KELUM-131687 format. One record per residue: residue number from 1; residue in three letters; x, y, z of N, C-alpha, C, O in turn. Coordinates in Angstrom, 1 decimal. Atoms other than C-alpha are relative to their C-alpha. Layout:
BEGIN
- NUM;ALA;X;Y;Z;X;Y;Z;X;Y;Z;X;Y;Z $
...
//
This chain:
BEGIN
- 1;MET;-0.1;1.3;-0.3;93.9;202.5;-87.0;0.5;-0.2;1.5;0.1;-1.0;2.3 $
- 2;LYS;-0.6;0.2;-1.4;96.1;202.9;-83.9;-1.0;0.4;1.2;-1.2;-0.2;2.3 $
- 3;LYS;1.1;-0.6;-1.0;93.4;205.1;-82.2;-1.0;-1.3;0.3;-1.4;-1.5;1.5 $
- 4;LEU;1.0;1.1;-0.1;91.0;202.1;-82.8;0.6;-1.1;1.2;0.1;-1.4;2.2 $
- 5;LEU;-0.6;1.0;-1.0;93.4;199.7;-81.1;0.3;0.4;1.3;0.2;-0.4;2.2 $
- 6;ILE;-0.1;-0.5;-1.2;94.1;201.9;-78.3;-1.1;-0.1;1.0;-1.1;-0.4;2.2 $
- 7;SER;1.4;0.0;-0.8;90.4;202.3;-77.4;-0.4;-1.5;0.2;-1.0;-1.9;1.3 $
- 8;LEU;0.5;1.2;-0.3;89.7;198.7;-77.8;1.0;-0.8;1.1;0.6;-1.6;1.8 $
- 9;LEU;-0.9;0.8;-0.7;92.9;197.5;-76.1;-0.2;0.0;1.6;-0.3;-1.1;2.2 $
- 10;PHE;-0.1;-0.2;-1.5;92.7;198.9;-72.5;-1.5;0.3;0.5;-2.1;1.4;0.3 $
- 11;LEU;1.0;-0.1;-0.7;89.5;198.1;-70.7;0.2;-0.6;1.3;-0.2;-1.7;1.7 $
- 12;PRO;-0.7;0.5;-1.2;91.2;197.8;-67.3;-1.1;-0.3;1.0;-2.2;0.3;0.9 $
- 13;THR;0.8;0.0;-1.2;89.7;196.4;-64.1;0.7;0.9;1.0;2.0;0.7;1.1 $
- 14;ILE;-0.8;-0.9;-0.8;90.8;199.1;-61.6;0.2;-0.8;1.4;-0.8;-1.5;1.8 $
- 15;ALA;-0.3;0.7;-1.0;92.5;197.6;-58.6;1.0;0.9;1.1;1.6;1.9;0.7 $
- 16;PHE;-0.8;-0.6;-0.9;94.5;198.7;-55.6;1.3;-0.8;0.3;1.2;-2.0;0.0 $
- 17;ALA;-1.2;0.7;-0.2;98.0;197.7;-54.5;-0.3;-1.4;0.6;-1.3;-1.6;1.3 $
- 18;ASN;-0.1;1.4;-0.4;98.6;193.9;-54.1;-1.4;-0.7;-0.3;-1.8;-1.7;0.3 $
- 19;GLU;1.2;0.7;0.5;95.4;193.1;-56.0;0.4;-0.3;-1.3;1.3;0.2;-1.9 $
- 20;LEU;-0.2;0.5;1.3;95.2;191.3;-59.2;-0.7;1.1;-1.1;-1.8;1.5;-0.8 $
- 21;VAL;0.5;-0.9;1.1;94.5;193.7;-62.4;-0.2;-0.7;-1.2;0.7;-1.3;-1.7 $
- 22;LEU;0.3;0.6;1.4;92.8;192.3;-65.4;-0.1;1.0;-1.0;-0.5;2.2;-0.7 $
- 23;PHE;0.3;-0.9;1.1;92.8;193.8;-68.7;0.1;-0.8;-1.4;0.7;-1.9;-1.5 $
- 24;GLN;0.0;0.5;1.2;92.1;192.9;-72.3;1.0;0.4;-1.0;1.4;1.5;-1.0 $
- 25;ALA;-1.1;-0.4;1.0;94.6;192.7;-75.1;-0.6;-0.5;-1.3;-1.1;-1.6;-1.4 $
- 26;MET;0.3;0.2;1.2;93.9;192.8;-78.8;1.0;-1.2;-0.6;2.2;-1.0;-0.7 $
- 27;CYS;-0.8;0.9;0.6;95.2;189.4;-80.4;-0.4;-0.2;-1.4;-1.6;-0.3;-1.7 $
- 28;LEU;0.3;0.0;1.5;95.5;189.1;-84.2;1.0;-1.1;-0.5;2.0;-1.4;0.1 $
- 29;ASP;-1.0;0.9;0.7;97.1;186.6;-86.5;1.1;0.8;-0.6;1.0;2.0;-0.9 $
- 30;ARG;-1.1;-0.5;0.6;100.5;187.2;-87.9;-0.1;1.1;-1.1;0.4;2.2;-1.1 $
- 31;GLU;0.3;-0.9;1.2;99.6;188.7;-91.2;-0.6;1.5;0.4;-0.1;2.5;0.1 $
- 32;THR;0.7;-1.1;-0.3;97.1;191.2;-89.7;0.8;0.9;1.1;0.8;2.1;1.1 $
- 33;MET;-1.0;-0.8;-0.9;99.6;192.2;-86.9;1.1;0.8;-0.7;1.4;2.0;-0.4 $
- 34;GLN;-0.9;-0.7;0.7;102.3;193.0;-89.4;-0.5;1.0;-0.9;0.2;2.0;-1.2 $
- 35;LYS;0.5;-1.2;0.8;99.9;195.2;-91.5;-0.2;1.2;1.1;0.1;2.3;0.7 $
- 36;VAL;0.3;-0.9;-1.0;99.0;197.1;-88.2;1.4;0.7;0.2;1.5;1.9;0.1 $
- 37;LEU;-1.4;-0.6;-0.4;102.7;197.6;-87.3;0.6;0.7;-1.3;1.2;1.8;-1.2 $
- 38;SER;-0.7;-0.7;1.4;103.8;198.4;-91.0;-0.9;1.4;-0.2;-0.2;2.4;-0.5 $
- 39;ASP;0.8;-1.2;0.1;100.8;201.1;-91.1;0.6;1.1;1.0;0.6;2.3;0.7 $
- 40;ASN;-0.6;-1.0;-1.0;102.5;202.7;-88.1;1.4;0.4;-0.1;2.0;1.2;0.6 $
- 41;ASN;-1.3;0.0;0.3;105.9;202.3;-89.6;0.9;-0.5;1.5;1.9;0.1;1.9 $
- 42;GLU;-0.6;0.4;-1.3;106.9;200.5;-86.4;0.9;-1.3;-0.4;0.4;-2.2;-1.0 $
- 43;GLU;-1.0;0.9;0.2;110.1;198.3;-86.5;0.4;-0.7;1.3;0.4;-0.1;2.4 $
- 44;PRO;-0.4;0.8;-1.2;111.3;195.6;-84.1;1.2;0.8;0.7;2.2;1.2;0.1 $
- 45;PHE;-1.1;-0.8;-0.7;113.3;197.3;-81.4;0.8;-0.8;1.2;2.0;-0.6;1.4 $
- 46;ALA;-0.4;0.8;-0.8;113.8;194.8;-78.6;-0.9;-1.3;0.3;-2.1;-1.3;0.1 $
- 47;THR;0.7;1.2;-0.2;112.8;191.3;-77.6;0.1;-0.6;1.5;1.0;-0.1;2.3 $
- 48;GLY;0.0;0.3;-1.7;112.2;189.5;-74.0;-0.9;-1.1;-0.1;-1.4;-1.6;-1.2 $
- 49;VAL;1.0;1.0;-0.4;110.1;187.0;-72.5;-0.9;0.5;1.0;-0.4;0.7;2.2 $
- 50;GLY;1.0;-0.2;-0.8;106.8;187.9;-71.0;-0.6;-1.2;0.8;-0.6;-2.3;0.5 $
- 51;HIS;0.7;1.2;-0.8;105.0;186.0;-68.3;-1.3;0.6;0.5;-1.3;1.8;0.9 $
- 52;ARG;1.2;-0.3;-0.6;101.5;186.1;-67.0;-0.4;-1.1;1.1;0.1;-2.2;1.0 $
- 53;VAL;0.5;1.2;-1.0;99.7;184.0;-64.2;-1.3;-0.3;-0.5;-2.1;0.6;-0.7 $
- 54;SER;1.1;0.6;0.4;97.0;181.8;-65.4;-0.4;-0.8;0.9;0.0;-1.9;0.8 $
- 55;GLY;0.3;1.0;-1.2;95.4;180.2;-62.3;1.1;0.1;1.0;1.4;1.2;1.5 $
- 56;ASP;-1.2;0.2;-0.8;98.3;178.9;-60.3;1.2;0.0;-0.9;2.3;-0.2;-0.2 $
- 57;THR;-0.9;0.3;0.8;100.5;178.6;-63.2;0.7;1.3;-0.7;0.0;2.1;-1.3 $
- 58;LYS;-0.5;-0.9;0.9;103.0;181.0;-64.9;0.1;-0.3;-1.3;0.6;-1.4;-1.6 $
- 59;VAL;0.1;0.3;1.4;102.7;181.2;-68.6;1.0;1.0;-0.6;1.0;2.2;-0.4 $
- 60;PHE;-1.2;-0.9;0.6;105.8;182.5;-70.5;-0.2;0.2;-1.6;-0.4;-0.8;-2.2 $
- 61;HIS;0.2;-0.3;1.4;105.5;184.1;-74.1;1.2;0.9;-0.4;1.7;1.7;0.3 $
- 62;PRO;-0.9;-1.0;0.7;108.1;185.7;-76.5;-0.8;1.3;0.0;-2.0;1.4;0.0 $
- 63;ALA;0.5;-1.1;0.0;107.6;189.3;-76.4;1.0;1.1;-1.0;2.2;1.1;-0.9 $
- 64;VAL;-0.8;-1.1;0.9;108.7;192.1;-79.0;-0.6;1.4;0.1;-1.8;1.7;0.1 $
- 65;MET;0.4;-1.5;0.0;108.7;195.9;-78.7;0.3;0.4;-1.4;1.4;0.1;-1.9 $
- 66;PHE;0.0;-0.6;1.3;108.2;197.6;-82.0;-0.1;1.6;0.2;-1.0;2.0;0.9 $
- 67;VAL;-0.1;-1.4;-0.1;109.1;201.4;-82.3;0.1;0.7;-1.5;0.7;0.3;-2.4 $
- 68;ASN;-0.2;-0.9;1.3;108.7;204.1;-85.0;1.0;1.0;0.6;0.6;1.8;1.4 $
- 69;SER;-1.0;-0.9;-0.5;112.0;206.0;-84.3;-0.2;1.6;-0.4;0.4;2.5;0.1 $
- 70;LYS;0.3;-1.5;0.3;110.6;209.2;-86.0;-1.1;0.6;0.7;-1.0;1.8;1.1 $
- 71;THR;1.1;-0.6;-0.7;107.3;209.6;-84.3;0.0;-0.3;1.5;-0.7;0.5;2.2 $
- 72;GLY;-0.2;0.3;-1.4;108.2;207.9;-81.0;-1.1;-1.0;0.5;-1.1;-1.3;1.7 $
- 73;SER;1.2;0.9;-0.4;105.1;205.6;-81.1;0.7;-1.5;0.1;1.7;-1.8;-0.6 $
- 74;TRP;-0.5;1.4;-0.3;105.6;202.0;-79.8;-1.1;-0.9;0.3;-2.2;-0.4;0.8 $
- 75;THR;1.0;1.0;-0.3;103.7;198.8;-79.5;0.7;-1.3;0.6;1.7;-1.7;0.1 $
- 76;LEU;-0.5;1.0;-0.7;104.5;195.8;-77.1;-1.0;-1.1;-0.3;-2.2;-1.0;0.0 $
- 77;VAL;0.8;0.9;0.4;103.4;192.5;-78.6;0.7;-1.4;0.7;1.9;-1.5;0.7 $
- 78;GLU;-0.4;1.4;-0.5;103.5;188.8;-76.9;-0.6;-0.7;-1.1;-1.6;-0.4;-1.7 $
- 79;ILE;0.4;1.1;1.0;103.3;185.8;-79.1;-0.5;-1.0;1.0;0.3;-1.3;2.0 $
- 80;THR;0.4;1.0;-0.7;101.1;183.2;-77.6;0.4;-1.4;-0.6;1.0;-1.6;-1.7 $
- 81;SER;-0.2;1.3;0.4;101.5;179.5;-77.8;-0.9;-0.5;-1.2;-0.6;-1.4;-2.0 $
- 82;GLU;0.7;0.3;1.1;98.7;179.3;-80.2;0.3;1.0;-1.3;-0.5;1.1;-2.2 $
- 83;ASN;-0.6;-0.8;1.3;100.8;181.7;-82.6;-1.0;1.1;-0.2;-1.3;1.3;-1.4 $
- 84;MET;0.7;-1.2;0.2;98.5;184.7;-82.0;0.9;1.1;0.6;1.6;0.9;1.6 $
- 85;TYR;-0.9;-1.2;-0.3;100.2;188.0;-81.6;-0.9;1.1;0.7;-1.8;1.7;0.1 $
- 86;CYS;0.9;-0.9;-0.9;98.7;190.1;-78.7;0.6;1.2;0.5;1.5;1.2;1.4 $
- 87;ILE;-0.5;-1.4;-0.6;99.2;193.8;-78.2;-0.3;0.2;1.5;-1.5;0.3;1.9 $
- 88;THR;0.4;-0.1;-1.5;99.6;194.1;-74.4;0.2;1.6;0.4;-0.3;2.1;1.5 $
- 89;SER;-0.3;-1.4;-0.3;100.7;197.8;-74.6;0.3;0.9;-1.1;1.0;0.4;-2.0 $
- 90;VAL;-0.4;-1.1;1.0;101.0;200.9;-76.8;0.4;1.3;0.5;0.0;1.6;1.6 $
- 91;GLY;-0.4;-1.1;-0.5;102.3;204.1;-76.4;0.8;1.0;-0.8;1.1;0.7;-2.0 $
- 92;SER;-0.5;-1.0;0.9;104.0;207.3;-77.8;1.3;0.7;1.0;1.5;0.5;2.2 $
- 93;LYS;-1.1;-0.8;-0.7;107.1;209.7;-76.9;1.1;-0.8;0.5;1.7;-0.5;1.5 $
- 94;MET;-1.0;0.9;-0.2;109.5;206.7;-77.0;1.4;0.9;-0.1;1.5;1.7;-1.0 $
- 95;GLN;-1.3;-0.6;0.0;113.0;208.1;-76.2;1.0;-0.6;1.0;0.5;-1.4;1.8 $
- 96;PRO;-0.9;0.6;-0.9;116.2;207.1;-74.5;-0.1;0.7;1.3;-0.4;1.9;1.4 $
- 97;TYR;0.1;-0.5;-1.3;116.2;207.2;-70.7;1.3;0.8;0.4;2.4;0.3;0.2 $
- 98;ILE;-1.1;-0.8;-0.5;118.5;209.9;-69.4;-0.3;0.3;1.6;-1.1;1.1;1.9 $
- 99;GLU;0.3;-0.3;-1.5;118.8;209.9;-65.5;0.5;1.5;0.3;1.5;2.0;0.0 $
- 100;SER;-0.4;-1.6;-0.4;118.8;213.6;-64.2;0.6;-0.2;1.2;0.4;-1.1;2.0 $
- 101;LYS;-1.0;-0.1;-1.2;121.4;214.6;-61.8;-0.7;0.6;1.1;-1.2;1.8;0.9 $
- 102;LYS;0.6;-0.7;-1.2;119.9;215.6;-58.4;0.9;1.1;0.6;2.1;0.9;0.6 $
- 103;LYS;-1.0;-0.9;-0.5;121.3;218.6;-56.9;0.3;-0.3;1.5;-0.6;-0.8;2.2 $
- 104;SER;-0.3;0.4;-1.6;123.0;218.1;-53.4;-0.1;1.2;0.7;0.0;1.2;1.9 $
//
C-alpha cells in the first residue's frame, strides 16, 4: 500500500531556484488515513503548523508526522480546513540527527 501511495504522491513539476514547485498530494478522509498509517505501524511523532501559498494568500494547516520506530518509515500529513488528511511527504530511514564533528 505504501508503494502505491509513494507512486501516486509525487508527480512534481521540476523547477529551478526561486521558482514555484507544484506537486500533488494524496488526500483521504480520516478513517482511510488511519488505516493507511495503521497498516504501516506508524504512530504520531511530532506536530506543527504547515503553510502553503494559495494565490496571494498563505494557508495554514495542522501537520502531524507519523513514524514507525522499528522500520524507520515516516509520513507527513497536513489536515485541511475541509477535514481531509493529505500526505505531503513519505520516507524511510528516520533516525536521530547527530551532527558530525568536523576535523580541524
